[in-house]
C-alpha positions in Angstrom: 27.8 6.7 7.2 26.2 9.3 9.5 23.5 8.4 12.0 20.7 9.9 9.8 21.7 7.6 6.9 22.0 4.6 9.3 18.5 5.3 10.6 17.2 5.4 7.0 18.9 2.1 6.3 17.3 0.5 9.3 13.9 1.8 8.4 14.3 0.8 4.7 15.4 -2.7 5.7 12.4 -3.2 8.0 9.9 -1.8 5.5 11.4 -3.9 2.7 11.0 -7.2 4.5 7.7 -6.3 6.1 6.1 -5.3 2.8 7.6 -8.3 1.0 5.9 -10.7 3.5 2.6 -8.7 3.6 2.3 -8.7 -0.2 3.2 -12.4 -0.3 0.5 -13.2 2.2 -2.1 -11.0 0.5 -1.6 -12.7 -2.8 -1.4 -16.2 -1.4 -4.7 -15.6 0.5 -6.5 -15.3 -2.9 -5.3 -18.8 -4.0 -5.6 -20.3 -0.5 -9.2 -19.3 0.0 -10.1 -20.5 -3.6 -8.3 -23.8 -3.5 -8.9 -24.9 0.1 -12.4 -23.5 0.6 -13.8 -23.0 -2.9 -15.1 -19.6 -2.1 -16.6 -17.4 -4.8 -14.7 -14.3 -6.1 -17.0 -12.0 -4.1 -16.5 -13.9 -0.8 -12.7 -13.9 -1.4 -12.9 -10.2 -2.1 -14.8 -9.6 1.2 -12.3 -11.7 3.1 -9.3 -9.9 1.6 -11.0 -6.6 2.3 -11.8 -7.5 5.9 -8.2 -6.8 7.1 -8.1 -3.6 5.0 -11.3 -2.3 6.6 -10.0 -3.3 10.1 -6.7 -1.5 9.2 -8.6 1.7 8.4 -10.7 1.6 11.6 -7.7 0.9 13.9 -5.6 3.6 12.1 -8.3 6.1 13.1 -9.1 4.7 16.5 -5.4 4.3 17.4 -4.1 7.7 16.3 -4.2 9.5 19.7 -3.3 6.5 22.0 -0.3 5.5 19.9 1.1 9.0 19.8 2.2 8.4 23.3 4.6 5.6 22.3 7.8 5.6 20.4 7.5 4.3 16.8 10.0 1.5 17.6 7.5 0.1 20.1 4.4 0.3 17.9 6.3 -1.2 14.9 7.5 -4.2 17.1 4.0 -4.9 18.4 2.5 -4.6 14.9 4.9 -7.1 13.3 4.6 -9.6 16.1 0.8 -9.3 16.2 0.5 -9.9 12.4 2.6 -13.1 12.7 0.4 -14.4 15.5 -2.9 -13.5 13.7 -1.9 -15.5 10.6 -1.2 -18.5 12.9 -4.8 -18.1 14.1 -6.0 -17.7 10.5 -4.5 -21.1 9.5 -6.5 -22.8 12.3 -9.8 -21.2 11.1 -12.2 -23.5 9.4 -15.2 -21.4 8.8 -15.9 -18.1 7.1 -16.7 -16.1 10.3 -13.3 -17.0 12.0 -11.5 -16.3 8.7 -12.9 -12.8 8.7 -12.2 -12.4 12.4 -8.5 -13.4 12.2 -7.9 -11.3 9.1 -9.5 -8.4 10.9 -7.1 -8.9 13.8 -4.3 -9.0 11.2 -5.4 -5.6 9.9 -5.6 -4.1 13.4 -2.0 -5.0 14.1 -0.9 -3.6 10.7 -2.3 -0.3 11.8 0.6 -0.1 14.3 3.1 -0.5 11.5 2.8 1.7 8.5 1.6 5.1 9.8 4.3 5.1 12.4 7.0 3.9 10.0 6.1 6.7 7.6 6.1 9.3 10.4 9.5 8.2 11.5 10.8 8.5 7.9 9.4 12.0 7.5 10.1 13.5 11.0 12.0 16.8 10.9 12.4 16.7 7.1 11.2 19.1 4.4 11.6 19.7 0.6 14.7 17.8 -0.7 15.3 16.0 2.6 11.7 14.9 2.7 11.8 13.8 -0.9 14.9 11.7 -0.1 13.4 10.0 2.9 10.1 9.3 1.1 12.1 7.9 -1.8 14.0 5.5 0.5 10.7 4.4 2.0 8.9 3.9 -1.4 12.0 2.2 -2.9 12.1 -0.3 0.0 8.5 -1.3 0.2 8.0 -1.4 -3.6 11.0 -3.6 -4.0 9.5 -5.9 -1.4 6.2 -6.0 -3.3 8.0 -6.8 -6.5 10.0 -9.7 -5.1 7.0 -11.0 -3.2 5.0 -11.7 -6.3 7.6 -14.1 -7.7 8.3 -15.8 -4.4 4.6 -16.3 -3.7 4.0 -17.8 -7.1 6.8 -20.3 -6.7 5.9 -21.2 -3.1 2.1 -21.6 -4.0 2.9 -24.0 -6.7 4.8 -26.1 -4.2 2.1 -25.9 -1.5 -0.7 -23.4 -1.1 0.0 -23.1 2.7 3.8 -22.5 2.4 3.7 -18.7 1.7 1.6 -18.3 4.9 4.0 -20.4 7.0 7.0 -18.5 5.7 5.3 -15.2 6.3 4.6 -16.2 10.0 8.3 -17.1 10.6 9.6 -13.9 9.0 7.2 -11.7 10.8 8.3 -13.0 14.2 12.0 -12.8 13.3 11.6 -9.2 12.0 9.8 -8.1 15.1 12.7 -9.4 17.3 15.2 -7.7 15.0 13.4 -4.4 15.4 13.1 -4.5 19.2 16.7 -5.8 19.8 18.4 -3.4 17.4 16.5 -0.3 18.6 17.3 -1.2 22.2 21.0 -1.5 21.5 21.6 1.5 19.2 21.3 4.9 21.0 20.3 6.9 17.9 17.3 4.5 17.4 16.5 4.2 21.1 16.3 8.0 21.4 13.4 8.4 18.9 10.6 10.1 20.7 6.9 9.6 20.5 4.9 12.0 18.3 3.5 13.8 21.3 6.9 14.3 22.9 8.5 15.4 19.6 5.9 18.2 19.1 6.5 19.4 22.6 10.3 19.5 22.1 10.2 21.3 18.7 8.4 24.6 18.0 7.1 24.1 14.4 4.6 26.0 12.3 2.0 24.4 10.0 2.6 25.2 6.3 0.5 22.5 4.6 -0.4 22.6 0.9 -4.0 22.3 -0.3 -2.7 20.2 -3.2 -2.8 17.3 -0.7 -6.6 17.1 -1.4 -6.1 16.4 -5.1 -3.2 14.0 -4.3 -5.5 12.1 -1.9 -8.2 11.7 -4.5 -5.6 10.4 -6.9 -4.3 7.8 -4.4 -7.9 6.5 -3.9 -8.2 5.9 -7.7 -4.7 4.4 -8.0 -5.3 1.9 -5.2 -8.8 1.0 -6.5 -7.1 -0.1 -9.7 -4.3 -1.9 -7.7 -6.9 -3.7 -5.6 -8.5 -5.1 -8.8 -5.1 -6.1 -10.2 -3.9 -7.7 -7.0 -7.0 -9.6 -5.8 -9.4 -10.2 -8.8 -7.1 -10.2 -11.9 -5.2 -13.3 -10.6 -8.5 -15.2 -10.6 -9.4 -14.0 -14.1 -5.9 -14.8 -15.4 -6.0 -18.3 -14.0 -9.7 -19.2 -14.8 -10.1 -17.4 -18.2 -6.6 -16.8 -19.6 -5.3 -20.1 -18.2 -2.1 -18.6 -16.8 -0.3 -20.5 -14.0 0.6 -18.8 -10.7 4.2 -18.2 -11.7 3.3 -16.2 -14.8 0.6 -14.3 -12.9 3.3 -13.6 -10.3 5.6 -12.3 -13.0 3.1 -9.8 -14.2 2.6 -8.5 -10.6 6.3 -8.5 -10.1 6.9 -6.5 -13.3 4.5 -3.8 -12.0 6.2 -3.7 -8.6 9.7 -3.5 -10.2 8.8 -0.7 -12.5 7.2 1.2 -9.6 10.3 0.6 -7.6 12.5 2.1 -10.4 10.1 5.0 -10.8 10.2 5.7 -7.0 14.0 5.9 -7.3 14.0 8.4 -10.1 11.2 10.5 -8.7 13.2 10.7 -5.5 16.0 12.3 -7.4 13.7 14.9 -9.1 11.6 17.8 -7.9 9.7 18.8 -11.1 6.5 17.2 -9.8 6.6 19.0 -6.5 3.6 21.3 -6.0 2.3 20.8 -9.5 -1.5 20.4 -9.4 -1.9 19.8 -13.1 0.4 16.7 -12.9 -1.8 15.3 -10.2 -4.8 15.6 -12.5 -2.9 14.3 -15.5 -1.7 11.2 -13.7 -5.4 10.3 -13.0 -6.4 10.9 -16.7 -3.7 8.5 -17.8 -4.8 6.0 -15.3 -8.4 6.2 -16.6 -7.1 5.7 -20.2 -5.2 2.6 -19.1 -8.3 1.2 -17.5 -10.3 1.7 -20.7 -7.6 0.3 -23.0 -7.3 -2.9 -20.8 -10.8 -3.9 -22.0 -9.3 -4.9 -25.3 -6.2 -6.8 -23.9 -6.0 -10.5 -23.6 -2.5 -11.6 -24.7 0.3 -12.0 -22.2 2.5 -9.4 -23.9 -0.2 -6.8 -24.0 -1.0 -7.4 -20.3 2.7 -7.1 -19.5 2.8 -3.6 -21.1 -0.3 -2.6 -19.2 1.3 -3.6 -15.9 4.5 -1.7 -16.8 2.6 1.5 -17.6 0.5 1.2 -14.5 3.7 0.8 -12.5 5.0 4.2 -13.5 1.7 6.0 -13.0 1.1 4.3 -9.7 4.5 5.4 -8.4 3.8 9.0 -9.3 0.4 9.0 -7.7 1.7 7.5 -4.5 4.6 9.9 -4.3 2.3 12.9 -4.9 0.0 11.7 -2.0 2.6 11.1 0.6 4.8 14.1 -0.2 2.0 16.7 -0.5 0.1 15.2 2.4 3.0 15.5 4.9 4.8 18.6 3.5 4.7 21.5 6.0 2.5 19.5 8.4 3.0 19.4 12.2 0.6 16.5 12.7 2.5 14.0 10.6 1.1 10.8 12.1 -2.4 12.1 11.4 -1.5 12.9 7.8 0.1 9.5 7.3 -3.0 7.9 8.8 -5.2 9.9 6.3 -2.9 8.7 3.5 -3.1 5.1 4.6 -6.9 5.2 5.2 -7.5 6.6 1.7 -5.3 4.2 -0.1 -6.8 1.3 1.9 -10.2 2.6 1.1 -9.3 2.6 -2.6 -8.0 -1.0 -2.2 -11.3 -2.1 -0.6 -13.4 -0.4 -3.3 -11.3 -2.0 -6.1 -11.3 -5.4 -4.5 -14.9 -5.7 -3.5 -16.4 -3.8 -6.4 -14.4 -5.7 -9.1 -15.1 -9.0 -7.2 -18.9 -8.6 -7.4 -18.8 -7.4 -11.0 -16.5 -10.2 -12.2 -18.6 -12.8 -10.5 -21.9 -11.6 -11.9 -20.7 -10.4 -15.4 -17.1 -10.5 -16.7 -13.7 -8.9 -16.3 -14.2 -6.6 -19.3 -17.2 -5.0 -17.6 -15.1 -4.5 -14.5 -12.7 -2.3 -16.5 -15.6 -0.4 -18.2 -17.0 0.5 -14.8 -13.5 1.5 -13.5 -13.1 3.8 -16.5 -16.5 5.5 -15.8 -15.8 5.7 -12.1 -12.4 7.4 -12.7 -13.8 9.8 -15.3 -16.5 11.0 -12.9 -14.0 11.5 -10.1 -11.7 13.5 -12.3 -14.5 15.8 -13.5 -15.5 16.4 -9.8 -11.9 17.2 -8.9 -11.6 19.7 -11.8 -14.8 21.5 -10.8 -13.7 21.5 -7.1 -10.2 22.8 -8.1 -11.7 25.7 -10.1 -14.0 26.6 -7.2 -11.3 26.6 -4.6 -8.4 27.4 -6.9 -6.4 24.5 -5.6 -4.3 23.7 -8.7 -2.4 27.0 -8.8 -1.9 27.1 -5.0 0.7 25.5 -2.8 
């Protein structure tokens, strides 16, 4: 195995474990805040979204300062900081400190993903870029898929157990990263973004299709925010599903996305195809509308499977077209992360308030309308600026 593949293996292992723990903690927070504090769906949605908002803010604020550091250092600090912040969260007894500790958690997360993604994509274009992105997406999506099942089982044993396990693994993983990158020369030699741009004379050849792809990732993550943070409450309170069955639905979505990432990484038919970016959003809007009529476990399972495929395509389109040809890759990855997190916040808070005040079916109706309006605006904008037919 050459050094490039060894580097991808290291990054993929790290992103797999990190995302598995992050997803497990995110899901367990929903049940923990409900069972231990009896918070309303809207208060839970705000709490869950607090670390997402913090993540966005610190991604933006930290872009320039962190460009002076090697990715291996920012990733280590991010992982260790997330573990410590969850320890502080477990000692929080009122809503203000819960929001504060989760905000700290989000701030440290901002040191992880943008720099992980930049490291994956550095120096790669076209097929090599697609291969690296595929490795990344395969690893974190597999972590997400496994986390749902693990979280469901651990939560049924004890609601605090997933958080404790998450703390331990965060600390172990951070030590794994800093020790390994200090010992292996090809990992230790990875430069900061600022130094890399100085050492390599590159030309910006970005594609305007990134704007359509970024709109799509907002919609995709809005839907995911609802499924991850509000659907579990609906499934338990109205459909009377236990945590394990809910976890299996979320796991099925994650597993299908993982498989889709793998196959999309082997193909290039979707590269620089604006109409596919629009089509993926239309299908997502249709799924949102159809879900209004679904209540059986089997029908929900099919919905999660279909969403898993579309979600993978939307995510791949955003990260590939966003970074392709760019010389400021950390900035592009930050934009990607900010937009998908913004979508997650919109989906979580918006659906939380609607679900609390009305019902889950109305949540999906509003989602469908929101997506339809967004698609129409994108089509008008594409015609004006001729984005769809341009690279």
